[in-house]
N, C-alpha and C positions, 0 to 999 in steps of 0.2 A: 419886169415883174419878178421880184425877188422874194423867195420864201424866207420868212423870219423865224427866229428861234424863240422858244418859250420865254426866255429871259427878256425878250423885247416886248412881251405882251402887256405888262403892267402900265407902262406909259401910254400905250395905245388904248387900253381899257379906260383910262381916265379921260382921254380925248373923246372916246366913243360916248361915254356917259354925259359929256358936256354938249352933245349934239341935240338934245331935246327929247322929251318923252315920246313924241310922235314918231321918231325915227329910231327908237330904242327897242330892240327885240331880245328877250332874255336868252334865247338859244345862241345868239351871237355874243352877248355879254358873257355867257357861261364858258365859251371857248377862250375869250380874251382874259378871263379871270382864272383859267386853268381848271375849272370845275368839271368841264366836259371836254372831249377831244375834238380836234379839228386842225385846220391849217390857216395860216395868216400870210398874206402877201402884201408887199408895198412897192412903191415906185423906186425907192432906194433905201439904204440902211442908215446912212449918215444923218440924213434929214428927211425922213419920210413924210409925205404929204397926203397921199391917197392910199386906201387900203381895200383889200378884198378878203373877207373872212368866210370860211367854208366849214360848217359843222360836219362832223363825221357821218351824220344822217343825210346831209345834202343841203340843209337850209343855209343860205348864204346872203351876204350883203356887201355892197360897195359904199364907202363913205370917205369923206375927206375932200380936199381941194382937187378938182379935176386936173389930170395930167394926161396929155394926148398920148404920149408914148406908152404909158401904163395902160390906158384904155385900149389902145391898139393891141397890146400884148394880151389883154384880157379877152378881147374879141377872138383872137387866134386860139386862146385857151379853150373857149367855148366851142368854136367851130371844129377844132381837132378833138374835142371831147377828152382833153387831157386829165380831167378830174377822175379820182378813184371811185367815187360813189356812183351808183347806178343812174342817178339823175340829180341835177342841181335844182334846188328850189329857191329862187332868188327873190328875197324881199326887195322891193325897189321904190322906196319913197324918193330916192334919186337913182337914175340910171343913165349910162352914157348914151351919146348920140347914136351909136351903131344899133342899139337896141330899139331905137325909134323907127327903124326902117321896116319896110313890108316883109323883109326876109324873116324877121323875128316875131311878126304879128301873130302867127299861128301858135306860138308857145306862150303868148301873153294872156293873162286873165286878170281878175281884180279880187282883192281881198278887203275885208272890212274889220276894223278893230272895234271891240266892245269893252266897256268898263262898267263897274258897279257905281251907281249914283246913290245919293243919300236915301231917297224913297225906296230904291231897290234894296238897300241894306236893311232898312226898317222892316220891309216885308219878310226878309230872310230871318229876322229875329223871332218870328212867330213860332211858338212851340209846335204848331200843327205840321210844320215842315220837317220835323226831326225824325218822324217815323210814320209810315202809312200801312194800315191793314196787313197785307201779306209781305210788305217790304220792310226790311231792316238794313242797317248799315254795319260795316266792320272796317277796321283798319288793316293794313298789310303788315305782317310781321314775319319773323323767321319760321313761325309755325305753319303759315299758310302760303308763303310766297311761291313755292313750287307749284302747288295746285292752281293758284290764281294765275300764274304765268302760263300754265298749260291752257287755261281758259281764254285769256286775253292776249297773250304774246306781246306785251308791251314793255316788260321790265328792262330789256336791253336795247330797246329802240333808240333811246337817247342817253340812258345811263350806262355806266361801264359794266356793272354786274348787279346781282340781286342785293347785295349789301348796300351799294350806292343808292339803288332805287328805294329801299326801305328807309334809309337815312334822310334822303333829300326830296323825295317826290311828294310827301304828304298825302299819299294815295288814300282814297275812300272808295269802298266797294259797296254797291247795293246788292242785297240778297233777296231773291224772290222765293218765298217758301224755303229758305235756307240754301238756295242755289245761286252761285255767282251770276249776276245779271248785267251789271254795268260798273264801270270804273271811271273815276275822275282823278287826275293826278297832275303834278307839275312836270311838264316836259323839260323845263329848265327854270332855275331861280337865279336871278342876277340883279344886283342893285335894288333889292327888296321887291322886285317885280317878278311875277310868276306867269309863265306861258302855259295856259291850260291845254291839256289834251284829255279827251274822254272817248269812251267806246261803250256802246250798248250792244250786247249780243243779239243777233237778229230775232231769235225766238222770244226775246223779252221786251221787244219794242212796244210802244204805245201803252205801257203799264205804269209809267212814272218813275221807272228805275233810274233812268239817266238824270232826270231832274233832281231826284232825291240825292244822288251822288254828288251832283254839281253844287247843290245848296249846302250840303254839309262840308264839302271841300272848301267852299268860300268861307264858311264859318271858321274852319281851321286856319285859313290864310289870315283873316283879320285878327284872330287870336294871337298870331305870331307877328303881327304888324307887317304882313306881306300884302302886296297889291296885285290882285289877279287880273290878267289880261286875256281876252278871248278874241282870237283872230280866226276868220274862216272865209272861204270863197263866197262872193256875193250871191252866187247862184245855188249855194247849198242851203236850200229852204229849211231843211230839218235842223241844221245847226243854228241858223239865224233864229228860228222859232224857239228852240230850246234856250238859247242865250237870253232872249227877251223874257221868256216865262220864268227864268231864274233870277231876273232883276237887272240884267245888263242893258246898257243903252249904247248907241253908236258914239264913237269918239273920232272926230275928223271925217274926212272924205275917204272913200275907198282908194286903195293904192295899187299900182301895177305889181304884178307878180309873174315871174317867168319860170316855167318848168321846162328845163332843158334835159331831155333824155339822152343818155350816153349813146344809145343806138340810133337816135333820130335827130342828132344835132344838125341845125341848118348848115348848108354848104354854100 
């Protein structure tokens, strides 16, 4: 299990993009394209065949041709919790045999991907969704980033700094009577695909603030020829309901997802 240098990433990125839409995650693509920070490991340098990519926030993925020695080393990496992040959040359309054992079952859950279909997009184009009663929308800029980050605390979760967030996240904020209530933004953008993240402050839930932010964010995505993806845990009823109400539909079957906490890694 060899840590690669950033100049090795472009070729791996091209390989990753060829793997198919169902196994492509923008946070992983953002690391491989150098837009966001993370680490990349392979089975060897001369002719790498299998890879493990770990975003600086902890989202990770394994892809490529299975190599036993590499997967053995990866198992040891997880067991010893050698990762720098507080926990690894492993997307697992494919996962090694060791993760199929009962030892890892307690850290396994399932997530579902949602996408916008044509009828959903048509509904989003209705003007009535642009503004509601006490709710309005605003974009994030140099003038309001500090205040908004104090409210939501997401600007540096995935992006390097405030400037990076403003430039790349396409963030939309819902205001309730002028107060920040919900935010929808790109956690990552890669290969013209967008990984959606959103947050509604507890005191503003059930008011439509989240839905308004999501709908306008999707409008911005399509205006820039970006394709929004919504992934969430299958048992997150609120997120599933919001995605559907905003026009999203399921894409494929739920996929396994492993959350490996540094302090509670299986032994």
